[in-house]
C-alpha positions in Angstrom: 0.0 0.0 0.0 3.0 2.3 -0.4 1.8 5.7 -1.5 -1.7 5.6 0.0 -3.1 9.1 -0.1 -6.5 9.2 1.4 -8.3 12.0 3.1 -10.4 12.4 6.3 -13.1 14.8 7.0 -12.5 17.3 9.8 -15.6 18.6 11.6 -14.8 21.7 12.7 1.4 14.5 23.7 4.6 15.1 22.1 5.2 13.3 18.8 7.8 10.6 18.8 10.5 11.4 16.3 13.5 9.2 16.2 16.7 10.7 17.7 18.6 10.3 14.4 16.1 12.3 12.4 18.1 15.5 12.4 21.1 13.7 11.1 19.1 12.1 8.4 17.7 15.5 7.3 21.2 16.9 7.3 22.2 14.0 5.0 19.7 14.9 2.4 19.2 18.6 2.5 22.4 19.5 0.7 21.1 18.0 -2.5 18.8 19.7 -5.0 15.3 20.4 -3.8 12.6 21.2 -6.4 12.2 25.0 -6.9 9.1 26.6 -5.5 6.3 27.7 -7.7 7.0 31.1 -9.4 6.4 34.0 -7.1 3.5 36.3 -7.9 4.2 40.0 -8.7 2.1 42.1 -6.4 1.0 45.5 -7.5 -0.6 46.9 -4.3 -0.4 50.7 -4.8 -3.6 52.6 -4.0 -5.0 54.9 -6.6 -2.8 57.9 -7.5 -3.9 61.3 -6.1 -6.0 63.1 -8.7 -4.5 66.5 -9.7 -1.3 66.1 -7.7 0.4 69.5 -7.4 4.0 70.5 -6.7 6.5 68.7 -4.5 9.0 68.7 -7.4 12.0 69.0 -5.1 10.8 66.2 -2.9 10.1 63.9 -5.9 13.5 64.6 -7.3 15.0 63.8 -3.9 13.2 60.5 -3.7 14.5 59.7 -7.2 18.0 60.4 -6.0 17.8 58.5 -2.7 16.0 55.5 -4.2 18.3 55.2 -7.2 21.4 54.4 -5.0 23.8 52.2 -6.8 24.5 49.2 -4.7 27.2 48.0 -7.1 29.3 50.8 -5.7 29.3 49.5 -2.2 26.0 50.6 -0.5 25.7 48.2 2.4 22.0 47.5 2.7 18.5 48.0 1.4 17.8 51.7 0.6 15.2 53.2 3.0 13.7 56.6 2.7 11.7 58.0 5.7 9.1 60.7 4.8 8.0 62.7 7.9 5.8 65.6 8.4 2.8 67.1 10.2 -0.6 65.3 9.8 -2.4 66.3 6.6 0.8 67.5 4.8 0.6 64.9 2.1 3.2 62.3 3.0 1.0 59.4 1.8 0.1 61.3 -1.4 3.8 62.0 -2.1 4.9 58.4 -1.6 2.1 56.9 -3.7 2.5 59.5 -6.5 6.2 58.9 -6.7 5.6 55.1 -6.7 3.2 55.3 -9.6 5.8 57.2 -11.5 8.5 54.8 -10.6 6.5 51.6 -11.0 8.4 50.3 -13.9 11.6 50.3 -11.9 10.3 47.5 -9.7 9.6 44.6 -12.1 9.1 42.1 -9.2 6.3 44.2 -7.6 5.2 46.8 -5.1 3.9 46.0 -1.6 1.9 48.6 0.3 0.4 48.7 3.8 -1.2 51.3 6.0 0.3 50.7 9.4 -2.4 52.8 11.1 0.2 54.0 13.5 -1.9 56.8 15.0 -5.2 54.9 15.0 -6.1 54.7 18.7 -8.3 51.7 18.1 -6.3 49.4 15.9 -2.7 50.1 14.8 -1.4 47.3 12.6 0.9 44.8 14.2 4.0 43.7 12.5 2.7 40.1 12.6 -0.5 41.1 10.8 1.3 43.1 8.1 3.9 40.3 7.5 1.1 37.7 7.1 -0.5 39.9 4.5 2.8 40.5 2.7 3.6 36.8 2.7 0.2 36.0 1.2 0.8 38.6 -1.5 4.1 36.9 -2.2 2.5 33.5 -2.7 2.5 31.9 0.8 -0.7 30.6 2.2 -2.0 28.5 5.1 0.5 26.8 7.3 3.4 28.0 5.1 3.1 31.3 6.9 5.0 31.0 10.2 3.3 31.7 13.5 5.9 33.8 15.2 6.7 37.4 14.1 10.5 36.7 14.0 9.9 33.7 11.7 7.6 35.7 9.5 10.1 38.5 9.2 12.9 36.0 8.3 10.7 34.3 5.7 9.8 37.8 4.2 13.4 38.8 3.9 14.2 35.4 2.2 11.4 35.8 -0.3 12.5 39.3 -1.2 16.2 38.3 -1.7 17.4 39.1 -5.2 14.1 40.7 -6.2 13.7 44.3 -7.3 10.7 45.4 -5.2 9.3 48.5 -3.6 7.9 48.3 -0.1 5.8 51.2 1.2 5.2 51.4 4.9 2.7 54.1 5.3 1.7 56.0 8.5 4.2 54.3 10.9 4.1 55.1 14.6 7.7 54.4 15.5 10.7 52.4 14.4 9.7 49.3 16.4 6.6 49.0 14.2 8.7 49.2 11.1 11.8 47.2 11.9 10.4 43.6 11.4 9.0 44.7 8.0 12.2 45.7 6.4 13.6 43.5 3.6 17.3 42.6 3.7 17.7 42.6 0.0 19.9 45.3 -1.5 17.8 45.2 -4.6 14.7 46.4 -2.7 13.7 50.0 -1.9 11.6 51.0 1.1 9.5 54.2 1.8 8.3 54.8 5.3 5.9 57.6 6.1 5.3 58.9 9.6 4.2 62.0 11.5 7.3 61.7 13.7 11.0 61.9 13.1 12.3 58.5 12.4 16.0 59.4 13.0 16.5 56.0 14.8 15.7 54.3 11.5 18.6 56.3 10.0 20.9 55.4 12.8 20.1 51.7 12.8 19.3 51.1 9.1 20.9 53.9 7.2 17.5 55.5 6.3 17.6 58.9 4.6 15.2 61.5 5.9 12.8 63.6 3.8 11.1 66.2 5.9 7.9 67.3 4.2 7.0 70.9 4.9 3.8 72.8 4.1 3.1 73.4 0.4 4.7 76.6 -0.9 2.1 79.3 -1.3 2.2 79.2 -5.1 1.5 75.4 -5.1 -1.2 75.7 -2.5 -2.9 78.3 -4.6 -2.5 76.2 -7.7 -4.1 73.2 -6.0 -7.1 75.3 -5.1 -7.4 76.8 -8.6 -7.1 73.3 -10.1 -10.0 71.9 -8.0 -12.2 75.0 -7.9 -11.7 75.8 -11.6 -9.7 78.6 -13.2 -12.6 80.8 -14.2 -14.0 81.0 -10.7 -10.6 81.3 -9.1 -9.6 84.2 -11.4 -12.8 86.0 -10.4 -11.7 86.1 -6.8 -7.9 85.7 -6.7 -7.5 87.4 -3.3 -10.0 85.0 -1.8 -8.1 82.0 -3.2 -4.8 83.1 -1.7 -6.6 83.8 1.7 -8.2 80.4 1.6 -4.8 78.9 1.0 -3.4 80.7 4.1 -6.4 79.7 6.3 -5.8 76.1 5.3 -2.1 76.7 6.3 -1.1 75.2 3.0 -1.9 71.6 4.1 -3.1 69.5 1.2 -5.7 67.7 3.2 -7.3 70.9 4.3 -6.9 72.5 0.9 -8.7 69.7 -0.9 -11.6 69.7 1.6 -11.9 73.5 1.3 -11.8 73.4 -2.5 -14.4 70.6 -2.7 -16.7 72.5 -0.4 -16.4 75.4 -2.9 -17.1 73.1 -5.8 -20.3 71.7 -4.1 -21.6 75.2 -3.6 -20.9 77.1 -6.9 -23.3 79.9 -6.1 -21.5 80.9 -2.9 -18.8 83.5 -3.2 -15.3 82.5 -2.2 -15.0 85.5 0.1 -17.9 84.2 2.1 -16.1 80.9 2.5 -12.9 82.7 3.7 -14.9 84.8 6.2 -16.6 81.7 7.6 -13.4 79.8 7.9 -11.8 82.7 9.6 -14.7 82.9 12.1 -14.4 79.1 12.8 -10.7 79.4 13.4 -11.2 82.3 15.9 -14.0 80.2 17.6 -11.7 77.2 18.0 -8.7 79.3 19.2 -10.8 80.7 22.0 -11.8 77.1 23.0 -8.3 75.6 22.6 -4.9 77.1 23.4 -2.2 77.0 20.8 -2.1 77.5 17.1 -0.7 74.3 15.6 -1.6 72.9 12.3 -3.8 70.2 13.9 -6.2 72.9 15.3 -6.2 74.6 11.9 -7.1 71.3 10.2 -9.8 70.8 12.7 -11.2 74.2 11.9 -11.4 73.2 8.2 -13.1 69.9 9.2 -15.6 71.8 11.4 -16.3 74.3 8.8 -16.9 71.7 6.1 -18.9 69.6 8.5 -21.4 72.4 9.1 -22.2 72.4 5.3 -23.4 68.8 5.5 -27.1 68.0 5.7 -28.2 66.3 9.0 -28.2 62.8 7.4 -24.8 63.5 5.8 -23.4 64.7 9.1 -24.8 61.6 10.9 -23.2 59.3 8.3 -19.8 61.1 8.7 -20.0 60.8 12.5 -21.0 57.2 12.5 -18.3 56.2 10.1 -15.9 57.2 12.9 -17.3 54.1 14.8 -16.3 51.6 12.1 -13.5 49.5 13.6 -12.1 48.6 10.1 -10.2 50.7 7.7 -11.9 50.4 4.3 -15.6 50.3 3.8 -18.3 50.3 1.2 -21.8 51.9 0.9 -23.4 48.9 2.5 -21.5 49.7 5.7 -22.9 53.2 5.7 -26.4 51.9 5.1 -26.0 49.5 8.1 -24.7 52.3 10.4 -27.5 54.6 9.5 -30.2 51.9 9.2 -31.1 53.3 5.8 -31.7 51.8 2.3 -28.9 50.7 0.0 -29.4 53.5 -2.5 -29.3 56.1 0.3 -26.1 54.6 1.6 -24.5 54.9 -1.9 -25.7 58.5 -2.2 -24.3 59.4 1.2 -21.0 57.7 0.5 -20.6 59.5 -2.8 -21.5 62.8 -1.2 -18.8 62.4 1.5 -16.3 61.3 -1.2 -17.2 64.4 -3.3 -16.5 66.5 -0.1 -13.1 64.8 0.3 -14.2 63.6 3.7 -13.7 60.0 2.5 -11.4 58.8 -0.2 -12.2 56.2 -2.9 -9.4 53.7 -3.1 -10.9 51.5 -5.8 -14.3 51.0 -7.3 -16.8 50.9 -4.5 -14.3 50.9 -1.7 -13.5 53.9 0.5 -11.4 54.9 3.5 -11.2 57.8 5.8 -8.0 59.7 6.7 -7.1 59.0 10.3 -7.4 62.7 11.3 -10.9 62.7 9.8 -11.7 59.5 11.5 -10.6 60.7 14.9 -12.6 63.9 14.3 -15.7 61.9 13.3 -15.4 59.7 16.3 -15.2 62.8 18.6 -18.3 64.2 17.0 -20.2 60.9 17.5 -19.3 61.0 21.2 -20.5 64.6 21.4 -23.7 64.5 19.3 -24.9 60.8 19.4 -26.0 59.2 22.7 -24.3 56.1 24.0 -27.4 54.0 23.1 -27.4 55.4 19.6 -23.7 54.6 19.1 -24.1 51.1 20.5 -27.1 50.5 18.3 -25.1 51.7 15.2 -22.2 49.4 16.1 -24.6 46.5 16.6 -26.2 47.2 13.2 -22.8 47.1 11.6 -22.0 43.9 13.3 -25.3 42.4 12.2 -24.5 43.5 8.6 -21.2 41.7 8.6 -22.7 38.6 10.3 -25.7 38.4 8.0 -23.7 39.1 4.8 -21.0 36.5 5.8 -23.8 34.1 6.3 -25.3 34.7 2.9 -21.9 34.5 1.3 -21.2 31.1 3.0 -24.6 29.8 1.9 -23.8 30.7 -1.6 -20.3 29.2 -1.5 -21.1 26.2 0.7 -24.9 25.4 0.5 -24.5 22.4 2.8 -23.3 24.6 5.6 -26.8 26.2 5.9 -27.8 24.0 8.8 -24.9 25.3 10.9 -25.7 29.0 10.3 -28.1 31.7 11.5 -30.8 32.6 9.1 -29.5 34.4 6.0 -30.4 38.1 5.6 -33.9 39.1 4.6 -34.6 41.3 1.7 -34.8 44.3 4.0 -31.2 43.9 5.2 -28.6 46.3 3.7 -26.5 43.6 2.3 -25.2 42.9 -1.3 -27.1 40.3 -3.3 -24.7 37.7 -4.7 -25.3 36.6 -8.2 -23.1 33.5 -7.7 -20.2 32.0 -5.8 -17.6 34.3 -7.5 -19.3 37.4 -6.1 -19.6 35.9 -2.6 -15.9 35.0 -2.5 -15.0 38.5 -3.8 -17.0 40.0 -0.9 -15.1 37.8 1.6 -11.8 38.7 0.1 -12.5 42.4 0.2 -14.0 42.4 3.7 -11.6 39.9 5.4 -9.7 42.7 7.2 -12.9 44.2 8.4 -14.3 40.8 9.6 -11.0 40.5 11.6 -11.4 44.0 13.0 -15.1 43.4 13.9 -14.0 40.3 15.7 -11.2 42.0 17.6 -13.6 44.8 18.8 -16.4 42.5 19.8 -16.3 43.8 23.4 -17.9 46.9 22.0 -21.0 44.8 21.2 -21.3 43.5 24.7 -19.6 40.1 24.3 -22.7 38.9 22.5 -23.3 35.4 21.3 -23.1 36.9 17.8 -19.3 36.6 18.0 -19.6 32.8 17.8 -22.1 33.1 15.0 -19.7 35.4 13.1 -16.8 32.9 13.6 -19.1 30.1 12.4 -20.2 32.2 9.4 -16.7 32.8 8.2 -15.2 29.4 9.2 -15.6 27.5 5.9 -14.3 30.5 3.8 -11.2 30.8 6.0 -10.5 27.1 6.1 -10.9 26.4 2.4 -8.9 29.5 1.5 -6.1 28.5 3.9 -6.5 31.8 5.8 -5.4 30.1 9.0 -3.9 33.1 10.7 -7.2 35.0 10.5 -9.1 31.9 11.4 -7.1 31.4 14.6 -7.7 35.1 15.5 -11.4 35.1 14.9 -12.0 31.8 16.6 -9.7 32.9 19.4 -11.7 36.1 19.9 -14.9 34.0 19.9 -13.4 31.7 22.5 -12.6 34.7 24.7 -16.2 36.0 24.3 -17.6 32.6 25.3 -15.4 32.5 28.4 -16.3 36.1 29.3 -20.0 35.0 29.2 -19.2 31.7 30.9 -20.9 30.0 27.9 -19.5 26.5 28.1 -21.2 25.2 24.9 -19.9 28.1 22.8 -16.5 27.7 24.4 -16.4 24.0 23.4 -17.4 24.8 19.8 -14.7 27.3 19.5 -12.1 24.9 21.0 -13.2 22.4 18.3 -12.9 25.0 15.5 -9.4 25.9 16.7 -8.5 22.2 16.8 -9.5 21.8 13.1 -7.3 24.7 12.1 -4.3 23.3 14.1 -4.9 20.0 12.4 -4.8 21.6 9.0 -1.6 23.4 10.0 -0.1 20.1 10.9 0.2 21.2 14.6 -1.0 17.8 15.8 -0.3 17.8 19.6 -2.0 21.2 19.9 -5.0 20.0 17.9 -5.3 16.9 20.1 -5.1 19.0 23.2 -7.8 21.4 22.0 -10.0 18.5 21.0 -9.7 16.9 24.3 -10.7 20.1 26.1 -13.7 20.4 23.8 -14.7 16.8 24.3 -14.6 17.1 28.1 -17.0 20.1 28.0 -19.4 18.4 25.6 -19.4 15.3 27.9 -20.1 17.6 30.8 -23.0 19.1 28.8 -24.1 15.7 27.6 -24.2 16.9 24.0 -23.8 13.7 22.2 -23.9 15.1 18.7 -21.0 17.4 19.4 -19.1 14.6 21.1 -19.4 12.6 17.9 -17.9 15.5 15.9 -15.0 15.9 18.2 -14.3 12.2 18.2 -14.2 12.3 14.4 -11.6 15.0 14.6 -9.6 13.2 17.3 -9.5 10.1 15.0 -7.9 12.2 12.3 -5.3 13.6 14.6 -4.5 10.2 16.1 -4.1 8.6 12.7 -1.6 11.3 11.6 0.2 10.8 14.9 0.5 7.1 14.0 -2.0 5.8 16.5 -4.1 3.7 14.2 -5.9 1.6 16.8 -6.9 4.7 18.8 -8.1 6.4 15.6 -10.3 3.3 14.9 -11.7 3.5 18.4 -12.5 7.3 18.2 -14.3 6.9 14.8 -16.3 3.9 16.0 -17.4 5.8 19.1 -18.3 8.7 16.9 -20.3 6.5 14.5 -22.3 5.0 17.3 -23.1 8.5 18.7 -24.1 9.9 15.3 -26.4 6.9 14.6 -27.9 7.2 18.1 -28.7 10.9 17.5 -29.9 10.3 13.9 -27.1 12.7 12.7 -26.9 11.6 9.1 -24.2 14.0 7.9 -22.1 13.2 11.0 -22.7 9.5 10.3 -21.2 10.0 6.9 -18.2 11.8 8.3 -17.5 9.0 10.8 -17.9 6.3 8.1 -15.6 8.2 5.7 -13.0 8.7 8.4 -13.2 5.1 9.5 -12.6 4.0 5.9 -9.7 6.4 5.8 -8.1 4.7 8.8 -8.8 1.2 7.4 -7.0 2.2 4.2 -3.9 3.2 6.1 -4.0 0.0 8.1 -4.3 -2.1 4.9 -7.8 -3.3 5.7 -9.1 -2.6 2.2 -12.4 -4.6 2.2 -13.4 -3.1 5.5 -12.5 0.4 4.1 -14.6 -0.3 0.9 -17.7 -1.1 3.0 -17.5 2.0 5.2 -16.7 4.3 2.3 -19.6 3.0 0.1 -22.0 3.7 3.0 -20.6 7.2 3.4 -21.0 7.9 -0.3 -24.7 7.0 -0.2 -25.2 9.5 2.6 -23.4 12.4 1.0 -25.2 11.9 -2.3 -28.5 11.7 -0.4 -27.8 15.0 1.5 -26.2 16.6 -1.6 -22.9 17.5 0.1 -20.4 17.8 -2.8 -17.3 18.6 -0.7 -17.7 15.4 1.3 -18.7 13.4 -1.7 -15.4 14.4 -3.4 -13.4 13.3 -0.4 -15.1 9.9 -0.2 -14.8 9.3 -4.0 -11.1 10.0 -3.6 -10.8 7.5 -0.8 -12.8 4.9 -2.9 -10.3 5.5 -5.8 -7.5 4.7 -3.5 -9.1 1.5 -2.2 -9.8 0.3 -5.7 -6.3 1.2 -6.8 -4.8 -0.8 -3.9 -7.1 -3.7 -4.9 -5.8 -3.6 -8.5 -9.3 -2.5 -9.8 -7.9 0.3 -12.0 -11.0 1.0 -14.1 -13.1 1.5 -10.9 -10.4 3.7 -9.3 -10.2 5.9 -12.4 -14.0 6.3 -12.5 -14.1 7.3 -8.8 -11.3 9.8 -9.2 -12.6 11.3 -12.4 -16.0 11.9 -10.7 -14.2 13.5 -7.7 -12.1 15.7 -10.0 -15.2 17.0 -11.8 -17.0 17.9 -8.5 -14.0 19.6 -7.1 -13.7 21.8 -10.1 -17.4 22.5 -10.2 -17.3 23.7 -6.6 -13.9 25.5 -6.9 -12.6 23.3 -4.1 -8.9 23.6 -5.0 -7.6 21.7 -2.0 -9.7 18.7 -2.9 -8.8 19.1 -6.6 -5.1 18.9 -5.6 -5.7 15.9 -3.5 -7.6 14.1 -6.3 -4.9 14.9 -8.8 -2.4 13.4 -6.4 -4.5 10.2 -6.1 -4.8 10.2 -9.9 -1.0 10.5 -10.3 -0.5 7.5 -8.0 -3.0 5.5 -10.0 -1.3 6.3 -13.3 2.0 5.3 -11.6 0.5 1.9 -10.7 -0.8 1.5 -14.2 2.7 2.1 -15.6 1.9 5.5 -17.2 4.6 7.3 -15.3 4.9 10.4 -17.6 1.2 11.2 -17.1 1.6 10.4 -13.4 4.4 13.1 -13.1 2.2 15.7 -14.7 -0.7 15.0 -12.3 1.5 15.0 -9.3 3.3 18.2 -10.2 -0.1 19.9 -10.6 -1.1 18.5 -7.3 2.0 19.9 -5.7 1.4 23.3 -7.2 -2.2 23.4 -5.9 -1.2 22.2 -2.5 1.3 25.0 -2.2 -1.1 27.6 -3.4 -3.8 26.7 -0.8 -1.3 26.0 2.0 -2.2 22.3 2.3 1.0 21.0 3.9 -0.3 17.4 4.1 -1.1 17.5 0.4 2.2 19.1 -0.5 4.0 16.4 1.6 2.2 13.5 -0.1 2.7 15.0 -3.6 6.5 15.2 -2.9 6.6 11.6 -1.8 4.4 10.5 -4.8 6.7 12.3 -7.2 9.7 10.7 -5.6 8.3 7.2 -6.0 7.4 7.8 -9.7 10.7 9.3 -10.5 12.5 6.5 -8.6 10.9 3.9 -10.9 12.0 5.9 -13.9 15.6 5.7 -12.5 15.7 9.5 -12.2 17.5 9.3 -8.9 18.6 12.9 -8.4 15.1 14.2 -9.1 13.5 11.6 -7.0 15.9 12.3 -4.2 15.1 16.0 -4.2 11.4 15.3 -3.6 12.0 12.8 -0.8 14.5 15.3 0.7 11.8 18.0 0.6 9.2 15.7 2.2 11.4 14.4 5.0 11.8 17.6 7.2 8.1 18.6 6.5 6.9 15.2 7.8 9.3 15.1 10.7 8.4 18.6 11.7 4.6 18.1 11.7 4.7 14.6 13.2 3.3 12.9 10.0 5.1 9.7 10.8 3.7 7.6 7.9 4.9 10.2 5.4 8.2 10.5 7.3 8.7 6.7 6.9 7.7 6.9 3.2 10.3 9.6 2.5 13.0 7.6 4.4 12.2 4.4 2.5 12.4 6.3 -0.8 15.8 7.7 0.1 16.9 4.2 1.2 15.9 2.7 -2.2 17.9 5.5 -4.0 20.9 4.9 -1.9 20.7 1.2 -2.5 20.5 1.8 -6.3 23.6 4.0 -6.2 25.6 1.5 -4.1 25.6 3.4 -0.9 24.7 0.3 1.1 25.4 1.4 4.8 23.4 4.6 4.3 20.7 2.7 2.5 20.4 0.3 5.4 20.2 3.1 8.0 17.4 4.9 6.2 15.5 1.7 5.6 15.9 0.7 9.2 14.5 4.1 10.3 11.5 3.6 8.0 10.9 0.1 9.3 10.9 1.3 12.9 8.2 3.9 12.1 6.1 1.4 10.1 6.3 -1.2 12.8 5.1 1.5 15.3 2.2 2.3 13.0 1.3 -1.3 12.5 0.9 -0.9 8.7 1.7 -3.4 5.9 4.6 -1.4 4.7 6.6 -2.9 7.6 6.6 -6.3 6.0 7.7 -4.9 2.7 10.7 -3.1 4.2 11.7 -6.2 6.2 11.8 -8.2 3.0 13.8 -5.6 1.2 16.3 -5.3 4.1 16.7 -9.1 4.1 17.3 -9.1 0.4 19.8 -6.3 0.9 21.6 -8.2 3.6 21.6 -11.4 1.4 23.0 -9.7 -1.6 25.7 -8.0 0.4 26.7 -11.3 2.0 26.9 -13.1 -1.4 29.0 -10.3 -2.7 31.7 -10.9 -0.1 34.7 -13.0 -1.2 
């Protein structure tokens, strides 16, 4: 049964690794390992600033600083720190320059807003690094957990690449330091309100201090936005308006847009009003810094909004996320979708929010802070709480609708989808639902992180459940751990034992998918204890199924059988048909690994009947793949091919890329057994690529071993070695003992074929010890091979 590649279903102790493992890994890692899939070329720049004015000197300085010639001995990555007062245009300068210089960075541009002065939610280095690594092609458990490991992986992935990294709105050097590439071929721009001289001292950063716009440029910006004809009619008023805005681009644009929205109002009236507003604020607040001046422009512009527009602006200050769309505005105000769109467009026209791409907006952090202060002043606590709750409900309901569209069989787990009255987008199909999830993923994370503002409501668990399948299938494991972790904290705050157990179970599934098997087992055992305490037998069955998957991967086959049989009995007792199917499939999965093929066939055929009856395509795909493996092991190649072809079609119809990769892997192994090795390699290489893309380490591991076995039979020893060499540390690190033994055996066969007999014996003996511990048929095969090896060696002696 060498090369068995079945799958189990996951419903939402230390690993024994032989002492010589590290030495074995060291033996093989110096040889060639297959190159990773081509890295993507991210282009993450926000929209360029419309009508950018001036800053010629600063743009030229950026050109000079970022064009440093490393061939002449520059020691490290070139970093430019742009600092200046809030609203002076640091972000606009960086983005405008980057758009002009885009062609200089053929390997891509990474951008992030560090939200350094956001009192609610500044970006953590770990969060930013996870996003950068995803942009560079890493997914799922390929993204390390610790910030230092993420930073190291980030530097490795940028090595030798010509890329620009923009770190916008940094609070301090500590926030920036883990995000710096080490590659001399890269360039970095950091913007901050504060002096980042420590970045210069420690990393050689060059400072660009951005001052107020020169008077001529400030006037030109106003003239450009207001229009030449109107500006020429009142030139003194334009110059006065520029001075009242203290030549800050943010204030200038807001003032100019206010004039555009009211074409019948004389500019002199605007300047008079703005002067009065500044005098009023100066009496209320000591000092004359630019922030007070900006606030006076905000206040003056705010007074021109209608009551409903003003309320929309204030309540947007309560949004815990960064970007938003018109549906968020509709939810905050409890108004219709069209009204939400109109209000968002009005605020955009007034330059109080900024459109970043079609239908997506953000608010400058100064405006956001101002809006939040206004909400605290003009909206009661109950009104603010109700608005936040409506926003939470919008995200919960829309995530529910998107999940039902993407995974119809999940409906039974979820709260009711939104009614027609809810301010939620209507999804025409799965692609639109997934696009919504992709766009709103940061906001879902932010909503989860700020759930205490919603009173630790049970909705937190409902939100985690609503996004669970999207995060799992998309391999967004970092976000999944955060959202389920927040839900777990909510449940514990409320002393809700049932919700606590469900979130422990969900976290256990993510840990299992990450290959963190001891952690998964521990979380499952905690969940099981609570469900036993609550006498929830359906939930106990689900946890036992998961524990069976963990124990099998840990090499405890008998324990895995026991867990799945207990689960099956509970599911049948409670008439849980879907759960019964999961337990049957997983029991079949265990029997395949143990070589009990007829028993596996019986369990899997029962599971397939249930999944087809309930119309659950994802589970049907898994079971068909397992049936294909059983038929292959039994030598029934036509039946195996029929099963796998059906599974492949379903996985593609449902856009289940993880399952598609697994089926392709099984198909490759089948073709290998049929002697069609060239076709087998094509299928296995595609499976390897898909597994990498979705972050399925188990799939990647099995694809490497499968490729090694096919290439070994073709006598392509160096290529086969490279795949086994890649698989071995992955298997040893995750505790996947069966795959570890499989890689060791493959390496042993290659060593034997190349007459390195002592090393071959050592590798094969290691594989045998693991197989014996797993009690699988491969142990007998390795014993026979070792006996033949010893016999041939003895006969060769003189």
